[in-house]
N, C-alpha and C positions, 0 to 999 in steps of 0.2 A: 504494500500500500504506500502511496505517496501523498503527502499533505503539503499544499502550497499555502503559505501565509503571506498575503499581499497587502502591503501598506498603501493607503490611499495616495492619490496624487497631491502635488503641492496645494495646500489648503488656503482658503480665505476663512479664518476662524470666526470672523465677525458675522459671517452669513452661513457658516458650516457648509461650504461648497468649495469648488475648485477655482483656483486662479486661472488666467489664460495659459500660463506655463503648465499648471496642473492638468489642464485638458489636453495639452500636447502629450504630456507624459502618459495619460490614460489611453490616448489613441495609439501610441506606439506600443504600450503594454498589451492592448487588445490584439494587435497584429501578432505579437509573440504568443499569447495564450491561445489564440485561435488555432495554432498549429499543434497544440497539445490535445490529447484525447482525455479531456476532463469530464468525469462522470457527473459530479454534483458540485453545485456552487452554493456558498453560504456568504452572508454579508452582515456587517454591523448595521444597526438601525440609524446611525448617524449619517447626515447628508453627504459629507465628503467621501465616505466609503461607498455609499450607494451610487453616487454619481460616477465614481471611478469604475465600479463594477458594471454599470450600464453600458459602457463602451464595449466591453467584452461580451456581455450578454446579448446585445443587439447583433453583434458580428456573428455569434455562433447560434443564435436563435434559441436561447435557453433562458430560464428564469433562475433566481436565487432565493433561497429561504433566509429570512431574517432571523438571526439569533440574538436576542437581547443582551446576553452576557458578552457578546463581542464588542460592545460599545465603548471600549477602552478600559484599561485598569484604572478606575476612577477614585480609588481610595485616597483619603486625605488625613493629615495629622496637623496639629497646631504647633507651629514653631514657637518655642518658649521665649526666644529673644524678641521676635517681632509681633507675636500674637496672631500671625496670619495663618490661614489654612493652606497647606502646601501639598502637592502630590507626593505620595510616600516614596517614590523611587528617585526623587530629586534631592539627594543629600551630597554634601561635599565628600570627596573620597576619604580624607583623613578621619571623618566622623564615623562613617558606616563600617570602614574596614577594621576599626579597633575592637569590634565586637565579634567573637566567634559565632554568635547566633546568626549573623548576617549571611554566613555561608551554609547554614542548615536549612533545608527545604521545609522542615517542620517547625522551626523555631524563629525564623527571621521576623515574623510578625510580633514577637515578644520583645523586640528591641526597646530600650527604655524611652526613646523619643516617640514611640508609637502608642503610648499608654492610652491616649484618647482617640486613637485612630480606628477606622473601620477596615483596616488592612486584612485582618483575619476573616471578616465576613466576605470581602470581595475576593480574596484568595480562595476561599471555599466555593464561592459561586463559580469562579473560573474552573476549578478542578471538577466540580459537579457538571459544568457545561461540557468540558472535554469528555468526561466519562459517558455522559448521555449521548454525545455525538458519535463517539467511537463504538458505543454499544450497538449502534445501527449497523455497523460493519463487522459485528461479531468479535469485538475486542474488549478485554477487561483487564484493568491493572491488577497485577498480582505482585505486590512488593516492588522491587526495582525493575521487574520485567512486565510484559503484557502477554496475556493469553489470547490467542487468535483462533477462533473456531473455523474460519475459512478465509485465511489471508489471501490477498490477490495483488495484482500489479496495477489496480485501478487508482485513479488520481482524483482527489477532491481539492477544491480551492476555497479559501476563506479570505474575503476582502475585509480588512479591518484596520488596525492602528499599531503603532510601534510597541507601546508598553504591554498591551494585551497579547501581541504576538510573542514577545519575549517571555511573558508569563506562561503561555501555552508551551513554548519550547522547554522552559524550566520544568514544568510538570511532566511532560513526556519523557524527560531525561533524568528525573529525580534529582534536580539541582535547585538551589535557591534562585529565585528570580532576580535577586539583587545582583548576582553575577552577570546575568544576561543584560539587565538594564544598564549596567555601568561598563561592561566590557565589549558590547556589540552595538552596532548601529544599523538600522534599516532605513535608508533614505526613502523619500517619497516615491511611490510607485514601484518600489523594489520587491523582489521575489525571494522569499526564504523557503527552503525546501527540506523536508525530512522524509526519509524512507524507512521502511521496516527492514530489519535484518533477521532472517529466520534460520538460525543454525540448528535448532532443535524443532521438530515438527510441533506446531501449535504454540510456540513460544518466541516472542520477538522483542527486539530492542529497537528504538528509534534512533537513527543517526542523521545528523545534519550533513547534507551534501552541498548546500550553498546558503549563505546568510547575506541578506541585503543586496542581492544580485541586480545589477542594472544593465545587463547586456543589451536590452532593447533600446536604451538611451545611447549607450556607447557606440553601437553600430550605426546610429543615425546622427552622430555628432551633436547630441543634445546634452548640455551640461547638467550634472546632477545638482539637486537642491541640497542646501545645508540645513534644512529644517530638522531640529532635534540634536544638532551638534554644536558644542561649545567651540570657541576659537582654538585653532591649532596652537597659537602662542598667546600668552596673556596680553590683553590690549589695554590694560589700565582701568577697566571698568569692573567694579565689584559685583560679581555674579550673585552675591547674596543680598544685594541692596533691594529691599522690598519695593522701591519706586520703579524698578524696571521689571520686577516679577519674571525674571528669566528672559526678558527681551531687551536688546537683540542677542544677548549672549546665547541663549537657547531659544531657537526660533520655533517653538511650539512642538506639539506631538500629535 
């Protein structure tokens, strides 16, 4: 089985839609995906993901099922210094890496700065969502591996967002999502792919074969967006300043 996690095109967050550049990305993405034999399509309920998916769905003549839990990993916590509600995965590296719990898939929600957070609830919702989806294809998590009643080479595609994609990857691979959120990047319109590896009949592991792939843009000379990425070199702007709220340091997710 192959799972494609597809981030929406470059967004206009004020209208929850795509920018002109995002529409170009979605069109080029659709040309790529139309060449794949994708069995089923799923999509986040948010506008930017649905608009991205529409380009591919129209091209292949299919529809997508909306999965509410794909609407981004939306958990928040209260920053003790600023009093602001912040997304749980946006912490400075020196802060989250000092705690062993950050690297534990079962304990990362117990971090001391998440005491008033809904991280545990959203993490459970994500895991339950993945479980329910893969159960349709005869798969059930059994500790660090997955049991597969009738594994196949079929492909499904999920149009969604960066943070939820990384949370899904973390759950499939029995890792903490903190690692995926801070060590990986999926640019807008990128394709992340995982496939099953079945070395014992009926028992599989998921392995990543590509993360944040932008072949469809590169082949057409379309520059990648930097949405979701902090500057390569420090530019003198304090990324923790609540007045910028992650902008333009981190240009959205």
